[in-house]
Every structure is written in structure tokens, then in C-alpha cells.
GUNUDREN-288292 format. One record per residue (C-alpha): residue in one letter; z, y, x negated. Coordinates in steps of 0.25 Angstrom, whole numbers, padded with zeros to 4 digits, always signed. Layout:
<pts>
aZYX...
</pts>
This chain:
<pts>
x+0340+0289+0328x+0339+0283+0314x+0325+0276+0318x+0320+0290+0321x+0324+0296+0308x+0317+0285+0300x+0304+0287+0308x+0305+0302+0306x+0307+0300+0291x+0295+0290+0290x+0286+0300+0297x+0290+0312+0287x+0288+0304+0275x+0274+0302+0269x+0271+0289+0261x+0257+0294+0256x+0254+0297+0241x+0247+0310+0241x+0235+0312+0231x+0238+0320+0219x+0228+0329+0211x+0234+0324+0197x+0237+0310+0192x+0252+0308+0191x+0257+0306+0177x+0261+0293+0172x+0274+0292+0163x+0269+0284+0151x+0281+0287+0142x+0287+0273+0145x+0274+0265+0142x+0275+0256+0131x+0270+0257+0116x+0256+0264+0115x+0255+0268+0130x+0267+0277+0129x+0264+0291+0134x+0250+0286+0137x+0248+0297+0148x+0250+0307+0136x+0237+0303+0129x+0224+0311+0131x+0214+0305+0140x+0200+0304+0136x+0195+0295+0148x+0201+0286+0158x+0188+0279+0161x+0189+0265+0156x+0189+0251+0161x+0202+0243+0158x+0200+0229+0152x+0210+0219+0156x+0211+0214+0141x+0223+0217+0133x+0237+0220+0138x+0249+0229+0135x+0256+0226+0122x+0269+0222+0128x+0262+0213+0138x+0255+0204+0128x+0257+0189+0128x+0267+0185+0118x+0258+0179+0108x+0250+0193+0107x+0263+0200+0108x+0268+0194+0096x+0255+0194+0088x+0254+0209+0090x+0269+0213+0089x+0278+0219+0079x+0293+0217+0076x+0302+0228+0072x+0311+0219+0063x+0325+0222+0058x+0323+0216+0044x+0335+0209+0038x+0340+0212+0024x+0336+0202+0013x+0323+0196+0017x+0310+0203+0013x+0301+0210+0023x+0290+0199+0020x+0300+0188+0023x+0305+0194+0036x+0290+0196+0041x+0287+0181+0037x+0299+0176+0045x+0294+0184+0058x+0280+0178+0056x+0286+0164+0055x+0296+0167+0067x+0284+0172+0076x+0274+0162+0071x+0265+0174+0069x+0252+0174+0060x+0255+0186+0052x+0266+0197+0051x+0267+0210+0043x+0278+0221+0042x+0278+0236+0041x+0283+0239+0027x+0292+0230+0018x+0307+0231+0018x+0315+0227+0005x+0323+0214+0007x+0337+0221+0008x+0331+0232+0018x+0333+0230+0033x+0327+0236+0045x+0314+0239+0052x+0303+0230+0048x+0291+0230+0057x+0284+0216+0058x+0270+0215+0063x+0265+0202+0069x+0251+0197+0069x+0242+0208+0075x+0252+0219+0072x+0251+0216+0057x+0239+0226+0058x+0249+0237+0060x+0257+0234+0047x+0250+0244+0038x+0252+0255+0048x+0267+0252+0049x+0269+0251+0034x+0265+0265+0032x+0274+0271+0043x+0287+0278+0040x+0300+0271+0038x+0315+0275+0040x+0327+0269+0033x+0342+0270+0033x+0347+0268+0019x+0361+0266+0012x+0361+0272-0002x+0372+0270-0012x+0375+0281-0022x+0380+0278-0036x+0391+0289-0035x+0398+0299-0026x+0390+0311-0022x+0397+0325-0025x+0390+0331-0014x+0392+0320-0004x+0384+0318+0009x+0377+0331+0008x+0372+0328-0006x+0365+0315-0002x+0359+0321+0011x+0353+0332+0002x+0347+0322-0007x+0341+0314+0004x+0335+0327+0009x+0329+0330-0005x+0322+0316-0005x+0313+0318+0007x+0298+0321+0007x+0289+0315-0003x+0296+0307-0014x+0292+0299-0026x+0296+0285-0026x+0294+0273-0035x+0297+0259-0029x+0310+0252-0033x+0310+0242-0045x+0311+0230-0035x+0299+0233-0026x+0286+0226-0022x+0277+0238-0024x+0271+0244-0037x+0281+0254-0042x+0273+0267-0042x+0278+0281-0039x+0275+0285-0025x+0277+0296-0015x+0285+0293-0002x+0290+0302+0009x+0304+0303+0014x+0302+0310+0028x+0317+0311+0031x+0331+0306+0027x+0345+0308+0033x+0359+0304+0027x+0366+0296+0037x+0379+0293+0030x+0386+0295+0016x+0398+0289+0010x+0401+0296-0003x+0413+0287-0007x+0405+0274-0005x+0392+0281-0011x+0384+0276+0001x+0374+0284+0010x+0365+0281+0022x+0353+0288+0025x+0340+0287+0034x+0326+0290+0028x+0313+0291+0035x+0301+0289+0025x+0287+0285+0022x+0283+0270+0021x+0285+0265+0007x+0297+0274+0003x+0308+0267-0005x+0322+0270+0000x+0328+0263-0012x+0320+0273-0021x+0325+0285-0012x+0339+0280-0014x+0338+0280-0029x+0332+0294-0029x+0343+0299-0020x+0353+0294-0031x+0345+0301-0042x+0345+0314-0034x+0360+0313-0031x+0363+0310-0045x+0372+0298-0042x+0361+0287-0041x+0359+0278-0028x+0353+0266-0023x+0349+0260-0009x+0360+0251-0003x+0354+0247+0010x+0341+0251+0018x+0337+0249+0032x+0323+0253+0038x+0325+0259+0052x+0311+0263+0055x+0297+0258+0051x+0285+0265+0057x+0286+0265+0072x+0298+0255+0073x+0313+0258+0071x+0326+0251+0073x+0326+0255+0088x+0313+0249+0091x+0314+0234+0094x+0320+0230+0081x+0323+0215+0080x+0329+0205+0069x+0322+0193+0064x+0332+0185+0073x+0327+0192+0085x+0312+0188+0081x+0317+0173+0079x+0325+0173+0092x+0313+0179+0100x+0303+0169+0095x+0313+0157+0097x+0315+0162+0112x+0300+0162+0114x+0298+0148+0108x+0309+0142+0116x+0310+0149+0129x+0297+0156+0130x+0304+0169+0132x+0295+0180+0125x+0303+0192+0129x+0311+0191+0116x+0299+0191+0107x+0293+0203+0115x+0306+0210+0112x+0306+0207+0097x+0291+0210+0095x+0285+0223+0098x+0270+0226+0101x+0262+0231+0089x+0259+0244+0097x+0274+0248+0095x+0270+0252+0080x+0259+0261+0085x+0266+0270+0095x+0266+0282+0085x+0251+0282+0083x+0242+0291+0092x+0234+0283+0102x+0220+0281+0107x+0218+0273+0119x+0205+0265+0119x+0197+0260+0131x+0198+0245+0134x+0183+0243+0132x+0184+0249+0117x+0196+0241+0113x+0189+0229+0107x+0178+0238+0100x+0190+0244+0092x+0196+0231+0089x+0183+0227+0082x+0184+0240+0074x+0175+0250+0082x+0179+0265+0081x+0185+0270+0094x+0175+0280+0100x+0178+0290+0111x+0172+0283+0123x+0183+0272+0120x+0195+0282+0120x+0203+0283+0133x+0216+0291+0128x+0220+0297+0115x+0233+0304+0109x+0234+0319+0107x+0235+0324+0093x+0226+0313+0086x+0220+0319+0073x+0208+0314+0064x+0211+0301+0056x+0225+0299+0063x+0229+0285+0065x+0229+0281+0079x+0231+0269+0088x+0220+0264+0097x+0226+0258+0110x+0221+0251+0123x+0225+0256+0137x+0235+0245+0138x+0243+0250+0125x+0238+0240+0115x+0235+0245+0101x+0220+0242+0097x+0219+0248+0083x+0224+0259+0074x+0214+0269+0072x+0210+0282+0064x+0207+0294+0073x+0193+0300+0071x+0195+0311+0082x+0206+0320+0085x+0212+0321+0099x+0204+0334+0101x+0191+0327+0097x+0194+0315+0106x+0196+0325+0118x+0183+0333+0115x+0173+0323+0110x+0165+0313+0118x+0161+0303+0107x+0165+0299+0093x+0175+0290+0086x+0189+0292+0090x+0196+0282+0080x+0192+0272+0069x+0200+0259+0069x+0210+0258+0057x+0217+0245+0061x+0214+0236+0073x+0226+0230+0080x+0221+0223+0093x+0214+0210+0092x+0199+0210+0094x+0193+0205+0108x+0206+0207+0115x+0198+0217+0124x+0183+0213+0127x+0171+0219+0119x+0165+0230+0126x+0156+0236+0116x+0141+0235+0117x+0141+0237+0132x+0137+0252+0133x+0123+0257+0137x+0119+0260+0122x+0124+0246+0117x+0116+0240+0129x+0103+0248+0126x+0105+0244+0111x+0106+0229+0115x+0094+0230+0123x+0085+0237+0112x+0090+0226+0102x+0085+0215+0112x+0071+0223+0113x+0070+0224+0098x+0071+0239+0099x+0083+0238+0089x+0085+0228+0078x+0096+0218+0080x+0107+0227+0073x+0103+0238+0083x+0096+0247+0073x+0083+0254+0077x+0069+0247+0073x+0054+0251+0075x+0055+0249+0090x+0067+0257+0093x+0065+0268+0103x+0066+0282+0097x+0076+0287+0107x+0086+0276+0102x+0085+0281+0087
</pts>
């Protein structure tokens, strides 16, 4: 009886995949780094030949992974930022290191350390927004209590005049810095202490802000303690590590050949670029961009919606590697409607040259030009001469 039931169910079920008119959607929301939401990018063309060179940023061999990595370091109190960065350089035996904006010796928190090739991104990170949590000490009790301090914080938002503190490494010129937002977290009127969070432009002095708060409240104040909780794309929740973690990870690698700890401590440089709008480049055009060529429309595969003229964008490969930071020369609308022209100029090249093969000079026009130079119809620089045919000029 049971055998008959099994046979009948087998006959009823069909194990064929029916053809579909539309392509099923791929969920790319969990893809890593620059490939996240890849299916949401606008498609210019799908016609290109993948080249086996290069690989996903997370799958690089350990030497390449370290030399194109960044560390979201929890800076300890007392050493200067420069000292901390030089210690990381010595621990990892790196050629060069850089950081995303100086923290005073007594200040703790988020310090992005860029290693070797990632130091090319230091400039872009130094100008990114920052967030701090500050402990302020008032010099007397406030008659209005917590509400008075909250009002003063609200008053000191927007563009403010600031002069760097007396003990600072920069020229003490009056400058304008923007405070985007601030929130009072806690206040103890008896102990004259307050804790507040502030989101501000790069180069803002929180020490100066505390002095200004004291003047505004009429009791005087100074900064007691400070911690940076976000710097650009990195914050306290994103893979933050201590100097001990870096030292232990390198020791484990040297003694047990276990690279998993180093991969946990160091993040690929692409982590810093996830907030930029993306342009996906054909594999055959990658090396030309690495040599400084402008990205032209035939080399473009996909592009993000909402790109405007002269906006900073990231050029990436189909495997999710960052090639360069560029300045857009076309808006999204123009990329959708044009068939030739310059899409973006390279601002800062990130990828090493010759990781992908050279594919320029192989097109029909380039081949014809090479032939004409050999026949003497063009000079050795490819310029027209007396025997150049009229149709060429």
C-alpha cells in the first residue's frame, strides 16, 4: 500500500525548472563592502570579458591584505597619535603608515591607521566628519541647571568662530568650523560636571567649544575628558581594536601561521569608501585608469543613481576592488543618454599598476595608426605629415 502511494506522488511531482520571461532578482544586500546592493546600480552594458586577475578584497593573500588595509584603532590615553601610528608600523613591519586626523595625547578613541597602499586615502579621511563624547567641568553651579546647559549647547551649533588653544601644533589663526549637532547626555550640578555628544566638521577644537560654553553660561568651564566615537566611515561599533590586539594578532601569525586574527584586526581599505557613489569599470579598462587615463563611457559597466557634475566618486572593479577616487565629469542622466565622452577624471589612484593586464592600443583605430606609422604616413609620435591621407586628418 505504502509503495503505491510513493509511486503516485512521484508521478504527480515535476522536477523540471520552467523557463521564465524575467531574470530572477539576486539579493545583494549582504554582499561585502563596495558590492553591497550591486543589483541596485544602473546598468550601462553587460557586454565585457572578465579577466582572471585581481580578487575580492577579503580574499587577498595576507601580504596584500595587510599592505592595503586599515585599522580602526582605539587610541590609548597619553601617547601622541604619531607615536601610536609608528608603533603599529613597527609591529606589522610595514613600509609606511598614516592616520585620519590627530588626537591630542590625553584624548582616546577612534584613530584610523592606514597601512602602505591605504595611506593614499589619508587625505580623504582627514577631511571627513567627526563625532566626540566630552566631559565638561563648569567652574560654578548653574542656576538654571540641566536645561540651561542644554540651551547653551543648542545655541553653539552651526558655523562658529574658533581659535586653536594655546598649546597646539598649528598656527593660531581665527577660523570657522561647523558644529552639526550636539546632545546633552548627563549633568550633575553639584559636582559641576556635564557629559555631551557632538557631531562636527574636521578640525573643530572641542577644548575651545568647552571654553565658549563656559563664557556663554557665565560661570566659566574647561574640558575634563574627551573621546572620539566616530571618524569618517569608522565608529566604535566597526571592528575597533586596541594596540594589544594588533600585537597579539601579529605574534599569532609569526608563531602559529594563523592569519585569521590579523584578518579580524585589519579591514580592507574599501571599508573607508562605502559612503562614496560608485562607478563599475570593465576589467579591460582597469590598468589604463591605474596609469592615470580618464574613464571613458565605453569602459563603464554600471553606475550609481544621483551622481552630479564634479562629485567625488569611487571607481571599482566587478570583483569589488577600489581602483581610484575620481571626479565625475558627467551626471547620471548624461551617462544614461550619451554614447561617448569622459565619465570621470582620476583624483587619487589606489590600485597598483599592472595588477590587471594592459589592454589599450588593441582597438581598430589604434591598429590602423600603428600600421600608418610603420608605413611613414604618420611621424613617430603619431602626428600627420606630408604623406598622411586626407581622410585621416
